[in-house]
DSSP file (Angstrom, degrees, kcal/mol; ACC not computed):
  #  RESIDUE AA STRUCTURE BP1 BP2  ACC     N-H-->O    O-->H-N    N-H-->O    O-->H-N    TCO  KAPPA ALPHA  PHI   PSI    X-CA   Y-CA   Z-CA
    1    1 A X              0   0    0      0, 0.0     2,-0.2     0, 0.0     0, 0.0   0.000 360.0 360.0 360.0 131.5  168.2   33.8 -175.1
    2    2 A X        -     0   0    0      1,-0.1     3,-0.0     2,-0.1     0, 0.0  -0.506 360.0-143.3 -86.6 149.9  165.7   36.1 -176.5
    3    3 A X  S    S+     0   0    0     -2,-0.2     2,-0.4     1,-0.1    -1,-0.1   0.765  93.2  51.1 -81.1 -21.7  166.2   38.9 -179.1
    4    4 A X  S    S+     0   0    0     74,-0.0     2,-0.2    65,-0.0    -1,-0.1  -0.961  74.4 179.7-115.0 129.8  163.8   41.1 -177.4
    5    5 A X    >   -     0   0    0     -2,-0.4     3,-1.7     1,-0.1    19,-0.2  -0.762  38.2 -78.2-123.3 167.9  164.0   41.8 -173.5
    6    6 A X  T 3  S+     0   0    0     -2,-0.2    19,-0.2     1,-0.2     3,-0.1  -0.452 117.1  29.7 -66.9 142.9  162.2   43.8 -171.0
    7    7 A X  T 3  S+     0   0    0     17,-2.6    -1,-0.2     1,-0.3    18,-0.1   0.126  89.9 129.2 100.4 -14.7  163.1   47.4 -171.0
    8    8 A X    <   -     0   0    0     -3,-1.7    16,-2.4    15,-0.1     2,-0.4  -0.300  60.6-123.2 -67.9 146.6  163.8   47.4 -174.9
    9    9 A X  E     +A   23   0A   0     61,-0.3    61,-2.3    14,-0.2     2,-0.3  -0.828  40.1 179.2 -90.9 135.4  162.2   50.1 -177.2
   10   10 A X  E     -AB  22  69A   0     12,-2.9    12,-1.8    -2,-0.4     2,-0.4  -0.933  24.1-142.5-135.4 160.8  160.2   48.3 -180.0
   11   11 A X  E     -AB  21  68A   0     57,-2.2    57,-2.4    -2,-0.3     2,-0.5  -0.990  23.3-123.7-127.5 137.6  158.1   49.2 -182.8
   12   12 A X  E     - B   0  67A   0      8,-2.7     7,-3.0    -2,-0.4     8,-0.3  -0.647  26.1-179.6 -83.2 122.5  155.1   47.3 -183.9
   13   13 A X        +     0   0    0     53,-2.7     2,-0.3    -2,-0.5    54,-0.2   0.477  63.7  32.2 -98.8  -7.2  155.3   46.1 -187.5
   14   14 A X  S    S+     0   0    0     52,-0.8     3,-0.3     3,-0.1     2,-0.2  -0.998  89.7  34.7-156.6 142.8  152.0   44.3 -187.9
   15   15 A X  S >  S-     0   0    0     -2,-0.3     3,-1.2     1,-0.2    -3,-0.0  -0.596  99.5 -41.7 108.4-171.0  148.4   44.5 -186.6
   16   16 A X  T 3  S+     0   0    0      1,-0.3    -1,-0.2    -2,-0.2     0, 0.0   0.775 135.8  49.6 -74.4 -22.4  146.0   47.2 -185.6
   17   17 A X  T >  S+     0   0    0     -3,-0.3     3,-1.4     3,-0.1    -1,-0.3  -0.170  80.3 160.8-107.2  40.8  148.7   49.2 -183.8
   18   18 A X  T <   +     0   0    0     -3,-1.2    -5,-0.2     1,-0.2     3,-0.1  -0.309  65.9  18.0 -60.3 141.6  151.2   49.1 -186.8
   19   19 A X  T 3  S+     0   0    0     -7,-3.0     2,-0.3     1,-0.3    -1,-0.2   0.468  91.5 131.8  75.1  10.0  154.0   51.8 -186.6
   20   20 A X    <   -     0   0    0     -3,-1.4    -8,-2.7    -8,-0.3     2,-0.3  -0.641  43.3-151.0 -85.0 148.4  153.4   52.5 -182.8
   21   21 A X  E     +A   11   0A   0     -2,-0.3     2,-0.3   -10,-0.2   -10,-0.2  -0.901  25.7 144.1-122.4 149.8  156.6   52.5 -180.5
   22   22 A X  E     -A   10   0A   0    -12,-1.8   -12,-2.9    -2,-0.3     2,-0.3  -0.958  47.1 -88.6-168.7 173.7  156.9   51.7 -176.9
   23   23 A X  E     -A    9   0A   0     -2,-0.3    12,-2.5   -14,-0.2     2,-0.6  -0.691  44.2-115.3 -89.4 139.3  158.9   50.1 -174.1
   24   24 A X  E     -D   34   0B   0    -16,-2.4   -17,-2.6    -2,-0.3    10,-0.3  -0.721  28.9-176.9 -83.3 125.1  158.6   46.4 -173.4
   25   25 A X  E     -     0   0B   0      8,-3.7     2,-0.3    -2,-0.6     9,-0.2   0.708  65.7  -4.2 -86.8 -26.6  157.1   45.7 -169.9
   26   26 A X  E     -D   33   0B   0      7,-1.0     7,-2.7   -21,-0.1     2,-0.4  -0.952  53.3-147.4-165.4 148.2  157.3   41.9 -169.9
   27   27 A X  E     +D   32   0B   0     -2,-0.3     2,-0.3     5,-0.2     5,-0.2  -0.987  26.3 164.1-125.8 130.6  158.2   39.0 -172.1
   28   28 A X  E >   -D   31   0B   0      3,-3.1     3,-1.4    -2,-0.4    -2,-0.0  -0.926  60.2 -23.7-152.7 114.5  156.4   35.7 -171.7
   29   29 A X  T 3  S-     0   0    0     -2,-0.3     3,-0.1     1,-0.3    -1,-0.1   0.908 127.4 -42.1  59.3  47.4  156.1   32.5 -174.0
   30   30 A X  T 3  S+     0   0    0      1,-0.2    34,-2.6    33,-0.1     2,-0.3   0.612 121.8 103.5  77.0   3.4  156.9   34.3 -177.2
   31   31 A X  E <   -DE  28  63B   0     -3,-1.4    -3,-3.1    32,-0.3     2,-0.4  -0.931  53.1-152.8-122.5 150.2  154.8   37.3 -176.5
   32   32 A X  E     -DE  27  62B   0     30,-2.9    30,-2.2    -2,-0.3     2,-0.6  -0.920  11.1-142.9-124.9 147.3  155.6   40.8 -175.3
   33   33 A X  E     -D   26   0B   0     -7,-2.7    -8,-3.7    -2,-0.4    -7,-1.0  -0.943  24.6-170.8-105.5 113.6  153.6   43.5 -173.3
   34   34 A X  E >   -D   24   0B   0     -2,-0.6     3,-1.6    26,-0.5   -10,-0.2  -0.880  30.8-103.2-106.0 134.3  154.4   47.0 -174.8
   35   35 A X  T 3  S-     0   0    0    -12,-2.5     3,-0.1    -2,-0.4     4,-0.0  -0.339  98.9  -1.9 -59.9 136.9  153.2   50.1 -173.0
   36   36 A X  T 3  S+     0   0    0      1,-0.2     2,-0.4   -14,-0.1    -1,-0.2   0.672 106.2 113.6  50.4  31.1  150.2   51.8 -174.7
   37   37 A X  S <  S+     0   0    0     -3,-1.6    23,-0.6     1,-0.2    -3,-0.3  -0.991  74.5   9.0-127.4 141.5  150.0   49.3 -177.4
   38   38 A X  S    S-     0   0    0     -2,-0.4    22,-1.2     1,-0.2    -1,-0.2   0.936  81.8-167.1  55.7  50.2  147.2   46.7 -178.0
   39   39 A X  E     -F   59   0C   0     20,-0.2     2,-0.3    -3,-0.2    20,-0.2  -0.438   5.1-169.8 -69.5 132.1  145.0   48.3 -175.3
   40   40 A X  E     -F   58   0C   0     18,-3.3    18,-2.4    -2,-0.2     2,-0.5  -0.951  24.4-118.3-126.6 147.2  142.0   46.2 -174.3
   41   41 A X  E     -F   57   0C   0     -2,-0.3     2,-0.5    16,-0.2    16,-0.2  -0.778  33.1-168.9 -82.8 120.8  138.9   46.8 -172.2
   42   42 A X  E     -F   56   0C   0     14,-3.3    14,-3.5    -2,-0.5     2,-0.7  -0.935  16.1-146.2-118.8 130.7  138.8   44.5 -169.1
   43   43 A X  E     -F   55   0C   0     -2,-0.5     2,-0.4    12,-0.2    12,-0.2  -0.851  24.6-167.0 -96.5 120.9  135.8   44.1 -166.9
   44   44 A X  E     -F   54   0C   0     10,-3.1    10,-2.6    -2,-0.7     2,-0.2  -0.837  15.6-133.7-108.5 136.3  137.0   43.5 -163.2
   45   45 A X        -     0   0    0     -2,-0.4     8,-0.2     8,-0.2     5,-0.2  -0.603  40.6 -91.1 -78.1 149.2  135.1   42.3 -160.2
   46   46 A X        +     0   0    0      6,-0.3     5,-0.2    -2,-0.2     2,-0.2  -0.315  58.6 163.9 -59.1 135.7  135.5   44.2 -156.9
   47   47 A X        -     0   0    0      3,-2.8     6,-0.1    -3,-0.1    -1,-0.0  -0.739  54.8 -86.3-143.2-168.9  138.3   42.7 -154.9
   48   48 A X  S    S+     0   0    0     -2,-0.2     3,-0.3     1,-0.2    -2,-0.0   0.865 129.0  41.4 -77.1 -36.5  140.5   43.6 -151.9
   49   49 A X  S    S+     0   0    0      1,-0.3     2,-0.4     2,-0.1    -1,-0.2   0.783 124.9  35.9 -84.2 -21.5  143.0   45.4 -154.2
   50   50 A X        +     0   0    0     -5,-0.2    -3,-2.8     1,-0.1    -1,-0.3  -0.841  66.6 178.4-119.6  86.5  140.3   47.0 -156.3
   51   51 A X  S    S+     0   0    0     -2,-0.4    -1,-0.1    -3,-0.3    -5,-0.1   0.798  79.8  43.2 -58.4 -35.9  137.4   48.0 -154.2
   52   52 A X  S    S-     0   0    0      1,-0.1    -6,-0.3    -6,-0.1    -1,-0.2   0.840  81.5-173.8 -79.9 -38.4  135.3   49.6 -157.0
   53   53 A X        +     0   0    0     -8,-0.2     2,-0.3    -6,-0.1    -8,-0.2  -0.298  26.4 122.0  62.6-160.0  135.8   47.2 -159.8
   54   54 A X  E     -F   44   0C   0    -10,-2.6   -10,-3.1     2,-0.1     2,-0.4  -0.807  66.0 -18.0 114.1-160.2  134.4   48.2 -163.1
   55   55 A X  E     -F   43   0C   0     -2,-0.3     2,-0.4   -12,-0.2   -12,-0.2  -0.795  58.3-178.4 -96.9 123.0  135.9   48.7 -166.7
   56   56 A X  E     -F   42   0C   0    -14,-3.5   -14,-3.3    -2,-0.4     2,-0.5  -0.987  21.2-141.0-127.8 139.9  139.7   49.1 -166.9
   57   57 A X  E     +F   41   0C   0     -2,-0.4     2,-0.3   -16,-0.2   -16,-0.2  -0.848  36.3 158.1 -97.3 123.5  141.7   49.7 -170.0
   58   58 A X  E     -F   40   0C   0    -18,-2.4   -18,-3.3    -2,-0.5     2,-0.2  -0.875  42.8 -91.0-140.7 172.0  145.1   47.8 -170.0
   59   59 A X  E     -F   39   0C   0     -2,-0.3     2,-0.3   -20,-0.2   -20,-0.2  -0.560  35.9-153.5 -88.0 152.9  147.8   46.5 -172.4
   60   60 A X        -     0   0    0    -22,-1.2   -26,-0.5   -23,-0.6   -23,-0.1  -0.816  29.5 -91.0-118.8 156.4  147.4   42.9 -173.8
   61   61 A X        -     0   0    0     -2,-0.3     2,-0.3   -28,-0.1   -28,-0.2  -0.384  38.3-160.6 -70.8 154.7  150.2   40.7 -174.9
   62   62 A X  E     -E   32   0B   0    -30,-2.2   -30,-2.9    -2,-0.0     5,-0.1  -0.995  32.1 -92.3-136.9 141.3  151.3   40.8 -178.6
   63   63 A X  E >   -E   31   0B   0     -2,-0.3     3,-2.7   -32,-0.2   -32,-0.3  -0.185  28.2-130.7 -62.5 138.4  153.3   38.2 -180.5
   64   64 A X  G >  S+     0   0    0    -34,-2.6     3,-1.0     1,-0.3    -1,-0.2   0.726 107.0  64.2 -58.7 -23.4  157.1   38.8 -180.5
   65   65 A X  G 3  S+     0   0    0    -35,-0.3    -1,-0.3     1,-0.2    -2,-0.1   0.637  94.0  63.2 -79.9  -9.8  157.2   38.3 -184.3
   66   66 A X  G <  S+     0   0    0     -3,-2.7   -53,-2.7   -54,-0.1   -52,-0.8   0.447  99.6  64.7 -93.5   1.4  154.9   41.5 -184.7
   67   67 A X  E <   -B   12   0A   0     -3,-1.0     2,-0.4   -55,-0.3   -55,-0.2  -0.890  61.6-160.3-123.7 151.1  157.7   43.9 -183.1
   68   68 A X  E     -B   11   0A   0    -57,-2.4   -57,-2.2    -2,-0.3     9,-0.1  -0.986  29.4-106.7-130.3 139.8  161.2   45.0 -184.1
   69   69 A X  E     -BC  10  76A   0      7,-0.6     7,-2.9    -2,-0.4     2,-0.4  -0.353  30.0-138.8 -65.4 149.0  163.8   46.5 -181.9
   70   70 A X  E     - C   0  75A   0    -61,-2.3     2,-0.4     5,-0.2   -61,-0.3  -0.933  20.0-179.2-114.3 131.9  164.5   50.1 -182.3
   71   71 A X  E >  S- C   0  74A   0      3,-2.5     3,-1.0    -2,-0.4    27,-0.0  -0.989  77.1 -16.8-127.4 116.4  168.2   51.5 -182.3
   72   72 A X  T 3  S-     0   0    0     -2,-0.4    -1,-0.1     1,-0.2     3,-0.1   0.851 127.4 -53.2  55.1  41.5  168.5   55.2 -182.6
   73   73 A X  T 3  S+     0   0    0      1,-0.2     2,-0.4     0, 0.0    -1,-0.2   0.621 118.1 104.4  70.9  20.1  165.0   55.7 -183.9
   74   74 A X  E <  S-C   71   0A   0     -3,-1.0    -3,-2.5     2,-0.0    -1,-0.2  -0.996  72.2-123.7-133.1 127.2  165.4   53.2 -186.6
   75   75 A X  E     +C   70   0A   0     -2,-0.4     2,-0.3    -5,-0.2    -5,-0.2  -0.519  40.6 171.8 -70.6 138.3  163.8   49.6 -186.5
   76   76 A X  E     -C   69   0A   0     -7,-2.9    -7,-0.6    -2,-0.2     2,-0.1  -0.994  34.4-107.7-150.8 154.6  166.5   46.9 -187.0
   77   77 A X        -     0   0    0     -2,-0.3    15,-2.2    -9,-0.1     2,-0.5  -0.358  35.3-130.9 -70.3 158.0  166.9   43.1 -186.8
   78   78 A X  E     +G   91   0D   0     13,-0.2     2,-0.2    14,-0.1    13,-0.2  -0.945  27.0 174.5-114.4 136.5  168.8   41.7 -183.9
   79   79 A X  E     -G   90   0D   0     11,-2.5    11,-1.4    -2,-0.5     2,-0.4  -0.697  23.6-122.1-123.4-179.2  171.5   39.1 -184.0
   80   80 A X  E     +G   89   0D   0     -2,-0.2     2,-0.3     9,-0.2     9,-0.2  -0.975  28.7 167.1-125.1 147.4  174.0   37.4 -181.7
   81   81 A X  E     -G   88   0D   0      7,-2.4     7,-3.0    -2,-0.4     2,-0.5  -0.952  39.0-103.4-144.6 166.1  177.8   37.3 -181.8
   82   82 A X  E     -G   87   0D   0     -2,-0.3     2,-0.7     5,-0.2     5,-0.2  -0.790  25.7-170.5 -96.7 125.0  180.5   36.4 -179.6
   83   83 A X  E >  S-G   86   0D   0      3,-3.7     3,-1.6    -2,-0.5     2,-0.6  -0.841  72.1 -51.9-114.4  93.4  182.4   39.3 -177.9
   84   84 A X  T 3  S-     0   0    0     -2,-0.7    -2,-0.0     1,-0.3     0, 0.0  -0.712 121.2 -24.3  77.6-119.9  185.4   37.5 -176.3
   85   85 A X  T 3  S+     0   0    0     -2,-0.6     2,-0.4    -3,-0.1    -1,-0.3   0.194 122.9  88.8-107.7  12.6  183.9   34.8 -174.4
   86   86 A X  E <  S-G   83   0D   0     -3,-1.6    -3,-3.7     2,-0.0     2,-0.5  -0.883  71.0-132.7-113.5 149.1  180.4   36.4 -173.9
   87   87 A X  E     -G   82   0D   0     -2,-0.4     2,-0.3    -5,-0.2    -5,-0.2  -0.842  35.6-177.9 -95.8 121.4  177.3   36.1 -176.4
   88   88 A X  E     -G   81   0D   0     -7,-3.0    -7,-2.4    -2,-0.5     2,-0.2  -0.907  27.3-117.2-130.7 156.8  175.9   39.6 -177.0
   89   89 A X  E     -G   80   0D   0     -2,-0.3     9,-1.1    -9,-0.2    10,-0.6  -0.508  34.3-175.4 -81.5 154.3  172.9   41.1 -178.9
   90   90 A X  E     -GH  79  97D   0    -11,-1.4   -11,-2.5     7,-0.3     2,-0.6  -0.979  30.7-112.0-150.4 156.8  173.8   43.5 -181.8
   91   91 A X  E  >  -G   78   0D   0      5,-2.7     4,-2.9    -2,-0.3     3,-0.4  -0.749  21.8-150.9 -92.6 123.1  171.7   45.5 -184.1
   92   92 A X  T  4 S+     0   0    0    -15,-2.2    -1,-0.2    -2,-0.6   -14,-0.1   0.821  90.3  58.0 -63.2 -35.6  172.0   44.2 -187.6
   93   93 A X  T  4 S+     0   0    0    -16,-0.4    -1,-0.2     1,-0.2   -15,-0.1   0.891 126.0  16.2 -63.9 -36.6  171.5   47.5 -189.4
   94   94 A X  T  4 S-     0   0    0     -3,-0.4    -2,-0.2     2,-0.2    -1,-0.2   0.598  91.5-128.9-110.8 -20.1  174.4   49.2 -187.7
   95   95 A X     <  +     0   0    0     -4,-2.9    -3,-0.1     1,-0.3     2,-0.1   0.480  59.6 141.2  83.6  -1.8  176.5   46.4 -186.2
   96   96 A X        -     0   0    0     -5,-0.3    -5,-2.7     1,-0.1     2,-0.4  -0.485  56.1-112.3 -78.9 148.6  176.6   48.1 -182.8
   97   97 A X  B     -H   90   0D   0     -7,-0.2    -7,-0.3     1,-0.1    -1,-0.1  -0.637  21.5-163.5 -74.4 126.8  176.3   46.0 -179.7
   98   98 A X              0   0    0     -9,-1.1    -1,-0.1    -2,-0.4    -8,-0.1   0.940 360.0 360.0 -79.8 -46.8  173.2   46.4 -177.7
   99   99 A X              0   0    0    -10,-0.6    -9,-0.1     0, 0.0    -2,-0.1   0.322 360.0 360.0-145.2 360.0  174.2   44.9 -174.4
C-alpha cells in the first residue's frame, strides 16, 4: 500500500520545483506525476493522434521521496493504522484519517 495515491495534493520538498504544490496525476514504480511540476520539453514526431508534431511541454515523473502529502495547507507525513478491521492512512501531524 502506497502512502501517496492518485488525486492527493502534495508539496515538493526537494529539487528544482521545491515548495510547489499540485495534484498527483499518476503513481508508478516509486515515482509520481504531479500537475505543473517538473515540466520538460519533449520533441514529438507527427503521428495519427498528433498530426503536427513539434515541441510539447509536459510533466515528468518525480521520485516519491521528494514529495509530502498536504492536509489543510500543511505538509505532513503519512502513517497507517487499523480502523476496526480496515487499514487506513492518517496524517501524522494531526492524527486525522485521510481515507
